[in-house]
C-alpha positions as CSV (number, residue, x, y, z in Angstrom):
1,M,73.4,140.7,103.7
2,T,69.8,140.2,104.2
3,L,69.9,137.4,102.1
4,I,72.9,136.2,104.4
5,L,70.8,136.8,107.2
6,W,67.8,134.8,105.7
7,I,70.1,131.7,104.9
8,A,71.1,131.9,108.6
9,I,67.9,131.9,110.4
10,G,67.0,129.0,108.2
11,I,69.7,127.4,109.2
12,A,69.3,128.2,113.1
13,A,65.4,127.0,113.0
14,G,66.3,123.9,111.1
15,W,69.4,123.0,113.6
16,L,66.8,123.7,116.1
17,K,64.0,121.6,115.0
18,R,66.5,118.6,114.7
19,M,67.4,118.8,118.4
20,M,64.1,119.2,119.8
21,F,62.6,116.1,117.7
22,P,65.6,114.4,117.1
23,G,64.1,110.8,116.1
24,R,61.9,112.1,113.2
25,P,62.4,111.0,109.4
26,G,64.7,113.0,107.0
27,G,68.3,113.9,107.6
28,F,69.9,116.8,109.1
29,V,70.8,118.4,106.0
30,P,67.2,117.8,104.0
31,T,66.0,119.6,107.0
32,L,68.3,122.6,107.4
33,V,67.7,122.8,103.3
34,L,63.9,123.4,103.8
35,A,64.6,125.6,106.2
36,V,66.5,127.7,104.7
37,I,64.2,127.9,101.3
38,G,61.0,128.9,103.9
39,A,63.4,131.3,105.4
40,L,64.2,132.7,101.8
41,I,60.4,132.4,100.6
42,G,59.1,134.2,103.6
43,G,62.0,137.2,103.5
44,Y,61.6,137.5,99.9
45,I,57.8,138.0,100.6
46,A,58.4,140.2,103.3
47,T,60.9,142.1,101.7
48,Y,58.5,142.9,98.8
49,F,55.4,143.6,100.8
50,T,57.4,146.5,102.5
51,T,59.7,148.1,100.9
52,G,61.2,146.0,97.6
53,D,64.9,146.5,98.5
54,L,66.9,143.5,99.4
55,A,69.7,145.3,100.5
56,T,68.3,146.6,103.8
57,L,67.1,144.3,106.6
58,H,63.7,145.2,107.8
59,P,62.4,143.7,111.2
60,A,59.2,142.1,109.5
61,G,61.6,140.4,106.7
62,F,63.2,138.7,109.8
63,A,60.2,138.2,111.5
64,V,58.6,136.5,108.4
65,A,61.9,134.7,107.5
66,L,61.4,132.9,110.6
67,L,57.8,132.3,110.1
68,G,58.9,130.9,106.3
69,A,61.4,128.7,107.9
70,V,58.9,127.3,110.4
71,L,56.3,127.0,108.2
72,M,58.7,125.1,105.8
73,L,59.3,122.7,108.3
74,L,55.5,122.5,109.6
75,V,54.3,121.3,106.3
76,A,57.1,118.9,105.5
77,A,56.7,117.0,109.0
78,K,53.0,116.8,108.2
79,L,53.5,115.5,104.8
80,R,56.2,113.3,106.0
81,I,59.1,114.1,103.8
């Protein structure tokens, strides 16, 4: 269940980024994929440092998944991917 939530966070962050900056390079699907990857990495890191259990939902995992998605999108925008 936690993995699905992290993927949903990534999709929401990617969709929001494309709605806020529609003319930027890159397509809609690559933006969503980058955000999902960032959310999965962030969520896994938060889970590793809090409890080490992927089955339970923690607020720290939610927050770091969102942060990971945003950071991945910022890095991609900076590198113009």
